[in-house]
C-alpha positions in Angstrom: 0.0 0.0 0.1 1.2 3.4 -0.8 0.1 7.1 -1.1 0.8 10.1 -3.2 1.8 12.9 -1.1 4.6 14.3 1.3 8.0 15.3 0.5 9.1 12.4 -1.8 8.3 12.5 -5.3 9.6 8.8 -5.9 7.0 7.0 -7.6 5.7 4.1 -5.7 6.4 1.8 -8.4 10.0 2.9 -8.6 10.3 2.5 -4.9 9.0 -1.2 -5.0 11.0 -2.2 -8.0 14.1 -0.7 -6.4 13.3 -2.7 -3.2 13.0 -6.0 -5.2 16.4 -5.2 -7.0 18.2 -4.4 -3.8 16.8 -7.8 -1.9 17.7 -9.9 -5.4 21.3 -8.3 -5.1 22.4 -10.2 -1.9 22.3 -13.5 -0.5 22.9 -12.7 3.1 19.9 -10.4 3.0 19.5 -6.7 4.2 18.4 -5.4 7.6 15.7 -3.0 7.7 18.2 -0.1 8.4 20.1 -1.2 5.4 17.3 -1.0 3.4 15.8 2.3 4.6 19.1 4.2 4.4 19.9 3.0 1.0 17.1 1.9 -1.3 15.8 4.4 -3.6 12.4 5.7 -2.4 13.4 5.3 1.4 16.9 6.8 1.6 15.3 10.0 0.6 13.1 10.4 4.0 15.8 8.1 6.4 17.0 9.9 9.3 20.0 8.3 10.7 19.1 9.9 14.4 15.5 10.8 14.0 12.3 9.2 14.0 11.6 6.7 11.0 8.4 5.1 12.2 6.6 6.4 9.3 8.8 4.9 7.1 9.0 1.6 8.8 5.2 1.5 8.2 5.6 2.2 4.5 8.2 -0.5 4.2 5.6 -3.1 6.1 3.1 -2.2 3.4 5.5 -2.4 0.6 6.6 -6.1 2.0 3.0 -7.0 1.7 2.6 -5.3 -1.7 5.5 -7.3 -3.3 4.4 -10.4 -1.7 0.8 -10.1 -3.2 2.7 -9.7 -6.5 4.2 -13.3 -6.2 7.5 -12.2 -5.2 9.0 -14.8 -2.5 10.1 -12.3 0.2 12.0 -13.9 3.2 13.0 -13.3 6.2 16.3 -14.6 7.9 17.9 -14.2 11.3 21.0 -12.3 11.5 24.3 -14.2 12.3 24.5 -14.1 16.1 21.0 -12.6 16.7 18.8 -15.6 16.4 15.4 -14.8 17.4 16.0 -11.0 17.5 13.2 -9.3 15.4 15.2 -6.1 15.4 17.9 -7.4 13.5 15.9 -9.5 10.9 17.5 -9.6 7.6 15.2 -9.6 4.3 16.0 -11.1 0.8 14.6 -12.7 -2.4 16.0 -16.0 -3.1 16.9 -16.2 -6.5 16.1 -19.9 -7.1 12.3 -19.3 -6.0 12.0 -16.0 -8.3 13.8 -17.2 -11.8 12.0 -19.2 -14.0 12.4 -23.2 -13.5 15.2 -24.6 -15.6 13.0 -27.1 -17.4 11.3 -24.2 -19.1 12.1 -23.8 -22.9 11.1 -21.1 -25.3 10.5 -21.5 -29.1 12.6 -19.2 -31.6 9.3 -17.1 -32.0 8.8 -16.6 -28.1 12.4 -15.8 -27.7 12.1 -13.5 -30.5 9.0 -11.5 -28.6 10.8 -11.7 -25.5 13.9 -10.0 -26.8 11.6 -7.2 -28.1 9.9 -6.8 -24.8 13.4 -6.8 -23.3 14.3 -3.7 -25.6 11.5 -1.6 -23.8 14.0 -1.9 -20.7 16.9 0.8 -20.9 19.3 2.0 -18.4 17.9 5.1 -16.7 17.9 7.1 -13.5 17.1 4.2 -11.5 20.3 2.6 -12.5 22.3 5.4 -11.2 20.4 5.3 -7.9 20.9 1.6 -7.9 24.6 1.9 -8.2 24.8 4.3 -5.4 22.9 1.9 -3.1 25.3 -1.0 -4.2 28.1 1.3 -3.3 26.5 2.2 0.1 25.9 -1.5 1.1 29.2 -2.5 0.1 30.9 -0.1 2.4 28.8 -1.5 5.1 30.0 -5.1 4.5 27.1 -6.2 2.5 28.0 -8.4 -0.2 25.7 -7.8 -3.3 25.6 -9.5 -6.7 25.8 -6.4 -9.1 24.4 -7.9 -12.5 21.0 -7.8 -11.3 21.1 -4.1 -10.7 21.3 -1.3 -13.2 18.1 -1.5 -15.4 15.0 0.6 -15.1 11.9 -0.1 -16.7 10.3 2.3 -19.4 7.0 0.3 -19.3 4.2 2.5 -18.0 3.0 0.8 -14.9 0.5 3.6 -13.9 -2.8 4.0 -15.5 -3.0 7.0 -17.8 -5.6 8.8 -15.4 -2.8 8.9 -12.5 -0.9 11.9 -13.7 -4.0 14.4 -14.0 -5.6 13.2 -11.1 -2.2 13.8 -9.2 -2.1 17.2 -10.5 -5.6 18.3 -9.7 -4.9 16.6 -6.4 -2.1 19.0 -5.5 -4.3 22.1 -6.7 -7.6 21.2 -5.0 -9.3 21.2 -8.3 -12.5 19.4 -9.6 -12.2 16.7 -11.8 -14.7 14.8 -14.1 -14.2 11.3 -16.0 -16.3 8.2 -17.1 -16.1 5.5 -15.0 -17.1 1.8 -16.2 -18.2 -0.5 -13.4 -18.4 -4.2 -13.6 -21.8 -5.5 -15.2 -22.4 -2.0 -16.7 -22.3 -1.6 -20.6 -21.6 2.2 -20.4 -19.6 4.5 -18.5 -21.1 6.9 -16.1 -19.7 10.5 -15.7 -18.2 11.3 -12.2 -17.6 14.6 -11.1 -15.5 14.5 -7.9 -13.2 16.5 -5.5 -10.0 14.2 -5.1 -8.7 13.7 -1.6 -6.1 11.0 -2.2 -4.2 8.5 -4.6 -3.6 5.3 -2.8 -1.9 2.1 -3.9 -3.5 -1.0 -2.3 -2.9 -4.7 -3.4 -0.7 -3.2 -6.3 -3.5 -0.9 -7.9 -4.0 2.6 -7.7 -7.3 4.1 -6.2 -8.8 7.5 -6.0 -10.4 8.6 -2.8 -12.6 11.5 -3.6 -16.0 13.3 -2.7 -18.6 12.5 -5.3 -20.3 15.9 -5.8 -23.6 14.1 -7.1 -24.2 12.4 -3.5 -21.7 14.5 -1.4 -20.2 11.3 0.0 -16.6 10.0 -0.2 -16.1 6.9 -2.6 -13.2 5.2 -3.7 -12.5 4.9 -7.4 -10.3 2.2 -9.0 -8.1 4.1 -11.6 -8.3 0.9 -14.2 -12.0 1.5 -14.5 -11.5 5.1 -15.6 -12.2 4.8 -19.4 -12.2 8.4 -20.7 -9.5 11.2 -20.2 -9.8 12.9 -16.8 -11.0 16.5 -17.5 -9.4 18.6 -14.7 -11.9 21.7 -14.1 -11.3 25.3 -13.1 -13.4 24.9 -10.1 -11.5 24.3 -6.8 -12.5 23.1 -3.4 -11.2 23.7 0.1 -8.2 21.7 1.1 -9.2 18.4 2.9 -8.2 17.5 6.6 -5.0 15.9 7.0 -5.0 11.8 6.9 -7.1 11.3 3.8 -5.0 8.6 2.6 -4.6 6.7 5.9 -8.6 6.7 6.0 -9.0 5.7 2.1 -6.3 2.6 3.1 -8.0 1.6 6.1 -11.5 1.5 4.2 -9.7 -0.5 1.7 -8.3 -2.7 4.2 -11.6 -3.2 5.9 -13.2 -4.5 2.8 -10.2 -6.8 1.8 -10.6 -8.3 5.4 -14.1 -8.8 5.0 -13.9 -10.8 1.8 -12.5 -14.2 1.9 -12.8 -17.1 -0.3 -11.9 -21.0 -0.1 -10.1 -22.1 -3.2 -8.9 -25.8 -3.9 -5.6 -25.7 -5.7 -3.5 -28.6 -7.2 0.0 -29.2 -5.4 2.9 -28.0 -7.2 1.1 -26.1 -9.8 1.5 -22.3 -10.5 -1.7 -21.6 -8.8 -0.7 -23.4 -5.5 2.7 -21.4 -5.5 1.4 -17.9 -6.3 -1.9 -18.1 -4.5 -0.4 -19.6 -1.5 2.2 -16.6 -1.2 -0.4 -14.1 -1.1 -0.9 -11.9 2.0 -3.1 -13.5 4.7 -3.1 -16.7 2.8 -3.8 -19.8 5.1 -4.5 -23.4 4.5 -7.5 -25.1 6.1 -6.8 -28.4 4.9 -4.3 -29.7 2.3 -5.0 -28.4 -1.1 -7.1 -25.8 0.0 -6.5 -22.1 0.6 -8.2 -19.4 2.4 -7.7 -16.0 0.6 -8.8 -12.5 1.2 -9.5 -10.1 -1.8 -10.6 -6.7 -2.3 -12.6 -6.7 -5.8 -14.6 -10.0 -6.8 -14.3 -9.1 -10.5 -10.5 -8.4 -10.4 -10.0 -11.8 -8.2 -12.1 -13.6 -10.6 -10.0 -12.6 -13.4 -6.9 -13.9 -11.7 -8.4 -17.0 -10.9 -9.8 -17.9 -14.1 -6.3 -17.1 -15.4 -5.0 -20.5 -13.5 -7.8 -22.8 -15.6 -8.3 -26.1 -13.8 -5.3 -25.3 -11.4 -7.8 -23.4 -9.2 -11.4 -24.2 -8.2 -13.5 -21.7 -6.1 -15.4 -23.5 -3.2 -16.8 -20.3 -1.8 -18.5 -17.8 -2.0 -20.8 -18.6 -4.7 -21.0 -15.3 -6.3 -17.0 -15.8 -6.8 -17.3 -19.3 -8.2 -20.2 -18.1 -10.6 -18.0 -15.5 -11.8 -14.7 -17.6 -12.3 -17.2 -20.0 -14.4 -18.8 -17.4 -16.6 -15.1 -16.1 -17.6 -13.9 -19.9 -18.2 -17.1 -20.4 -20.3 -16.5 -17.2 -22.4 -12.9 -18.1 -23.1 -14.0 -21.7 -24.1 -16.7 -20.2 -26.2 -14.3 -18.0 -28.1 -12.1 -20.7 -29.0 -14.8 -23.0 -30.2 
C-alpha cells in the first residue's frame, strides 16, 4: 500500500522495483536499516538519528505489496542474533524467483521476449541503484551486481494517474467516465479528489462524489475516458485522507474471503499460497482475502483447472462465466 503526497516524489512503483532489486542483489539479506538508508524511495526520507516510524510502516506495507505480486520475500535471522526481530534480514532467493530450468522457449517466443526486453533501458534508477550498491558494500554487505542497473520504461500506472495527481495538489474538481463491472456504458463522475492510494498493487482515487456529497473510492483502471481537470477548486481536506482511504480498503479486503482448491505443485498453488493472509485450512485448500470480486475472478480464471473456487458462490459463478466465455471464444 502506498499513497501520493509528502516530501518524496519517488513513484511508488519505482520504490517497489528498487526494493526488489536490492533484495535480489544479496544472498545474505539486508536489515531494515540497510534498506531504509540505501534503497531508492526510502533513503530520501531516512533520518539516521531521527524518528523513522512512518518510513518503517511504509516498508511494512511495501512488503505486503510485493508478496501480493508473487515475489517470494524471505526473512532470516542475522548471524549471532537468532530470534531477535530487530536484526531480521530480508532477501528474495533467486532460485524461487527465477524461471524453472526446465522451461524452454521456441524461437518465435524468444524473439518476442527479446523485443520486450528492448523496452528496458538504463535510466535514472540505474544510477540510484549503483549508489545503493556502493553504500551497501561500504557497510560490508555482499551484493550481486548484474541484477542491478536497469530501469523499466513500461508505464505501470494508468493514464488517469498524472492528471488526478495534478488536480489533487491544486484542489481542483475533476470529471471522468467510470465503467463498473456489469455496466455497458460508463457513467460520468464529477469528484473532489482527496487522495491517490495504492492497495494490493492497484491505484485508487479517494474522492468526494459531488452528486451525492459522499466519499467514494474509484479504481483507476476503471476510468475509461480522459480525466478533465475543471477550473473549479475546493477547500483543502483535513489531513489523513490517504490513511482513511487505505483503512477502508483494508477493511473491505479483510471482510471478503474465499476458499479455493488448488493442485499441489502448480503455479496456482505457488502464487496463491504466497498471497498476504493466505492460510491452508486443509491440504490442497487455501483461504484467501480479496478486495474486488471481479478482479479476483479474472486472476483465478487465469489459472484454469489449477484452481477451483469452493466459496463464496458469487465468486465461483464469476470464475465459471469467464471460463465459459473463454471456451466459447475458442470453439
